[in-house]
C-alpha positions as MATLAB code, in Angstrom:
seq = 'MDKKKRLRKIKRELPLHLMLLPGIVVVFIFHYIPLAGIVIAFQRFVPAKGLFGEQQWIGLGNFEYLFSLSNTFNVIKNTVTIAVSKIVLSLVITILTALLLNELTNLRFKKVVQTVIYFPHFVSWIILSPILIDLLSPSSGIINQLLGYFGLGPYFFLGDNRYFQGTMIVTDIWKGFGYGTIVYLASIASVDQNLYEAAAIDGAGRLRQAWHVTLPGMRGIIALKVLLSIGDIFNAGFDQIYNMYSPVVYKTGDVLSTMIYRMGLQGGQYGPAAAAGLAQALIQSFLVCIAYYLAYKLFDYKLF';
ca = [
     -14.234   -7.232   40.684;
     -13.748   -9.964   43.311;
     -11.662  -13.074   42.824;
     -14.602  -15.414   42.056;
     -16.006  -13.132   39.348;
     -12.543  -12.755   37.834;
     -12.082  -16.531   37.705;
     -15.526  -17.004   36.119;
     -14.692  -14.400   33.504;
     -11.357  -16.074   32.710;
     -13.065  -19.479   32.448;
     -15.754  -18.049   30.167;
     -13.236  -16.349   27.856;
     -10.620  -19.135   27.861;
     -11.945  -20.807   24.638;
     -11.701  -17.467   22.832;
      -8.083  -17.047   23.908;
      -7.290  -20.624   22.855;
      -8.695  -19.824   19.401;
      -6.049  -17.099   19.112;
      -3.219  -19.481   19.987;
      -2.542  -20.888   16.456;
      -2.351  -17.377   15.034;
      -0.021  -16.258   17.812;
       2.264  -19.249   17.162;
       2.375  -18.514   13.414;
       3.155  -14.832   13.998;
       5.872  -15.733   16.506;
       7.526  -18.249   14.157;
       7.395  -16.191   10.963;
       7.680  -12.635   12.335;
       9.528  -12.636   15.644;
      12.063  -15.458   15.282;
      13.385  -14.030   11.963;
      14.213  -10.796   13.817;
      17.375  -12.597   14.934;
      18.582  -12.042   11.367;
      18.891   -8.303   12.039;
      22.502   -8.951   13.108;
      23.340   -9.578    9.428;
      22.982   -5.838    8.836;
      26.076   -5.292   11.011;
      28.196   -8.140    9.668;
      30.140   -9.108    6.571;
      27.857  -12.097    6.311;
      29.092  -15.370    4.827;
      26.221  -17.904    4.523;
      28.555  -20.900    4.817;
      29.407  -19.888    8.394;
      25.761  -19.853    9.460;
      23.703  -17.165   11.144;
      25.359  -17.761   14.511;
      28.791  -18.603   13.169;
      31.938  -16.516   13.527;
      30.921  -13.703   11.205;
      33.022  -10.558   10.836;
      31.385   -7.671   12.705;
      31.675   -4.406   10.756;
      29.273   -2.148   12.667;
      27.722    0.460   10.380;
      29.880   -0.551    7.422;
      26.954   -1.915    5.422;
      25.004    1.308    5.908;
      28.026    3.350    4.763;
      28.338    1.115    1.718;
      24.673    1.614    0.858;
      24.929    5.398    0.880;
      28.151    5.274   -1.116;
      26.329    3.661   -4.048;
      25.539    6.074   -6.852;
      21.913    4.943   -7.253;
      20.799    4.827   -3.608;
      19.335    8.333   -3.449;
      17.717    7.856   -6.863;
      16.051    4.666   -5.575;
      14.784    6.527   -2.490;
      13.429    9.289   -4.728;
      11.663    6.722   -6.942;
      10.180    5.013   -3.890;
       8.798    8.216   -2.379;
       7.553    9.551   -5.734;
       5.670    6.392   -6.660;
       4.312    5.758   -3.162;
       3.120    9.334   -2.529;
       1.539    9.550   -5.994;
      -0.313    6.290   -5.397;
      -1.560    7.449   -1.995;
      -2.731   10.906   -3.110;
      -4.305    9.955   -6.449;
      -5.885    6.813   -5.027;
      -7.446    8.892   -2.258;
      -8.952   11.400   -4.710;
     -10.237    8.801   -7.182;
     -11.611    6.553   -4.457;
     -13.566    9.415   -2.858;
     -14.962   10.553   -6.227;
     -15.979    6.990   -7.070;
     -17.709    6.584   -3.712;
     -19.625    9.851   -4.288;
     -20.707    8.711   -7.760;
     -21.760    5.273   -6.524;
     -23.796    6.941   -3.794;
     -25.762    8.835   -6.453;
     -26.855    5.683   -8.273;
     -30.499    4.936   -7.562;
     -30.785    1.686   -9.549;
     -29.623   -0.848   -6.941;
     -29.128   -3.674   -9.453;
     -26.937   -1.539  -11.692;
     -25.083   -0.238   -8.639;
     -24.255   -3.780   -7.513;
     -23.011   -4.684  -10.997;
     -20.744   -1.626  -11.079;
     -19.408   -2.374   -7.610;
     -18.673   -5.995   -8.535;
     -16.811   -4.943  -11.677;
     -14.613   -2.347   -9.950;
     -14.010   -4.547   -6.863;
     -12.825   -7.568   -8.863;
      -9.257   -6.451   -9.780;
      -8.413   -6.076   -6.070;
      -8.740   -9.845   -5.589;
      -6.431  -10.735   -8.500;
      -2.764  -11.202   -7.590;
      -0.132   -9.129   -9.353;
       1.497  -12.408  -10.403;
      -1.600  -13.148  -12.487;
      -2.400   -9.567  -13.438;
       1.107   -8.492  -14.530;
       1.372  -10.770  -17.631;
      -2.093   -9.610  -18.692;
      -1.085   -5.952  -18.388;
       2.210   -6.608  -20.155;
       0.261   -7.982  -23.128;
      -2.292   -5.151  -23.038;
       0.449   -2.501  -22.931;
       2.696   -4.090  -25.541;
       3.852   -1.468  -28.084;
       3.443   -3.898  -30.981;
       0.373   -5.993  -30.245;
      -1.201   -4.474  -27.115;
      -4.799   -3.329  -27.387;
      -4.016   -0.046  -25.571;
      -1.512    1.052  -28.214;
      -3.816   -0.166  -30.974;
      -6.605    2.052  -29.639;
      -4.210    4.986  -29.345;
      -3.131    4.340  -32.927;
      -6.656    5.091  -34.156;
      -6.148    8.623  -32.813;
      -2.732    8.960  -34.405;
      -0.888    8.435  -31.111;
       1.884    6.077  -30.093;
       3.106    3.487  -29.948;
       4.236    4.043  -26.360;
       6.638    1.736  -24.504;
       4.771    1.972  -21.211;
       6.912   -0.642  -19.498;
      10.156   -0.061  -21.379;
      10.555    3.716  -21.321;
      11.669    5.645  -18.240;
       9.360    8.507  -19.204;
       6.217    6.395  -18.804;
       7.086    3.621  -16.361;
       6.319    5.440  -13.105;
       3.019    6.745  -14.456;
       2.094    3.248  -15.617;
       2.798    1.799  -12.166;
       0.719    4.495  -10.490;
      -2.262    4.203  -12.860;
      -2.393    0.399  -12.835;
      -2.113    0.249   -9.039;
      -4.948    2.751   -8.618;
      -7.068    0.863  -11.160;
      -6.536   -2.367   -9.227;
      -7.399   -1.023   -5.795;
      -9.697    1.996   -6.052;
     -12.923   -0.007   -6.234;
     -12.272   -1.964   -3.075;
     -11.159    1.230   -1.358;
     -14.603    2.767   -1.835;
     -16.108    0.409    0.766;
     -15.031    2.437    3.787;
     -16.141    5.707    2.175;
     -19.551    4.315    1.223;
     -19.981    3.228    4.829;
     -19.031    6.736    5.927;
     -21.555    8.264    3.525;
     -24.279    5.940    4.842;
     -23.726    7.318    8.337;
     -24.411   10.938    7.307;
     -27.633   12.295    8.798;
     -30.334   12.187    6.094;
     -32.049   15.234    7.617;
     -29.116   17.329    6.403;
     -29.878   16.372    2.804;
     -33.524   17.293    3.273;
     -32.555   20.654    4.752;
     -30.139   21.304    1.884;
     -32.825   20.395   -0.671;
     -35.285   22.803    0.970;
     -32.649   25.532    0.677;
     -32.467   24.828   -3.061;
     -29.246   22.811   -3.161;
     -28.956   20.336   -6.049;
     -27.197   16.963   -5.885;
     -23.788   18.496   -6.612;
     -24.105   21.101   -3.867;
     -25.420   18.489   -1.447;
     -22.378   16.327   -2.158;
     -20.058   19.294   -1.607;
     -21.711   20.814    1.468;
     -23.170   17.716    3.186;
     -21.556   14.468    2.010;
     -17.918   15.565    1.926;
     -18.045   17.300    5.335;
     -19.648   14.144    6.722;
     -16.718   12.122    5.362;
     -14.092   14.570    6.615;
     -13.139   12.525    9.657;
     -12.582    9.230    7.837;
     -10.766   10.981    4.973;
      -8.324   12.657    7.355;
      -7.879    9.393    9.254;
      -7.102    7.466    6.055;
      -4.572   10.115    5.047;
      -2.820    9.906    8.412;
      -2.756    6.106    8.437;
      -1.300    6.027    4.915;
       1.779    7.949    6.086;
       3.426    4.678    7.069;
       3.258    3.467    3.448;
       5.359    6.305    2.044;
       8.363    3.960    1.732;
       6.294    1.080    0.354;
       5.892    1.574   -3.382;
       4.620   -1.973   -4.015;
       7.241   -4.686   -4.523;
       4.975   -7.337   -6.038;
       3.656   -4.985   -8.722;
       6.944   -3.402   -9.748;
       9.042   -6.580   -9.598;
       6.639   -8.398  -11.922;
       6.508   -5.555  -14.454;
       9.884   -3.822  -14.550;
      13.165   -4.612  -16.329;
      16.767   -3.304  -16.243;
      15.813   -0.784  -18.949;
      13.665    1.179  -16.481;
      15.778    0.857  -13.328;
      16.416    4.612  -13.490;
      12.784    5.456  -12.663;
      11.359    2.082  -11.625;
      13.819    0.722   -9.100;
      12.507    1.140   -5.529;
      13.864    0.167   -2.124;
      12.130   -3.203   -1.960;
      13.284   -4.290   -5.425;
      16.834   -3.064   -4.751;
      16.909   -5.060   -1.494;
      15.692   -8.172   -3.329;
      18.313   -7.874   -6.067;
      21.153   -7.147   -3.662;
      20.286   -9.937   -1.250;
      18.703  -12.858   -3.081;
      20.166  -12.264   -6.536;
      23.475  -10.553   -5.810;
      24.419  -12.358   -2.600;
      25.112   -9.065   -0.784;
      23.275  -10.155    2.327;
      24.752   -7.592    4.706;
      23.923   -4.467    2.647;
      20.491   -5.892    1.773;
      19.726   -6.530    5.445;
      20.934   -3.015    6.301;
      18.653   -1.487    3.658;
      15.710   -3.539    4.871;
      16.362   -2.583    8.486;
      16.611    1.112    7.626;
      13.368    0.946    5.641;
      11.580   -0.881    8.467;
      12.761    1.604   11.094;
      11.672    4.606    9.036;
       8.264    3.051    8.334;
       7.808    2.151   12.010;
       8.619    5.730   12.996;
       6.134    7.116   10.450;
       3.439    4.674   11.604;
       3.946    5.786   15.230;
       3.583    9.433   14.178;
       0.459    8.597   12.162;
      -1.247    6.782   15.030;
      -0.283    9.514   17.482;
      -1.849   12.148   15.234;
      -4.899    9.939   14.654;
      -5.350    9.597   18.413;
      -4.846   13.300   19.128;
      -6.994   14.610   16.287;
      -9.703   11.933   15.917;
      -9.504    9.928   19.154;
      -8.656    6.837   17.086;
      -7.207    3.978   19.141;
      -6.316    0.404   18.270;
      -6.225   -0.731   21.886;
];
């Protein structure tokens, strides 16, 4: 490309680049400038001295303190358990829902069903949590009242360590599985219709067609979604858990993000909280790099 063509191309695309400028500025201010606070993870931080004041440098002392706490490994276990359960079960339920929606022939009914199951995704956990707390109440919640008709309960879903993790997993899947079907429905729509006709000629019913045609056609996107979800293994969902847990269920409900919040903003232990956040971010970044590398090698998936 000669110089004149390159200049014409730059001039033609300049408005598009200028449109990106506000977003770049926002990202720089709120994501890159705060990275200067990473130094807190290696200091005995005293807020009164300021971020760039004469803070005491303690190296890896905050990290050593974190792993000396009796509940640190239990919190890591809770985080991985909840996050992995959400990822795996959400994947299975989302795929099954997409397959069922694909079988609906009444378009009006299909749109109604999709609207109903999509809606919870757009409701914030701040709004949804009080509603769920009332629904799951052991004394007046409609869920326990329904269970009572079958001679079951009452169950303290949000106040018993035996049920809290399961409650977090189920409610999170319920909130997001409908919206998650969008990508799978798009994948199903791209399957060659001639394959269904060939399967029908061979005597395959709808169930066998789904198993032998639809699922293999979705194999690539399913594997890709699994790989890309690896980076979320240490993200169990702060907004959900923080709005629904209590000290009674810290044993099974406390995760890395909620522990960091309590240590830093509530307990004033800024150094250990920053160290925990940095460790979590580094691990997640490493897992994301692995996921994208595998996605590129196995499915030729590239962001850039």
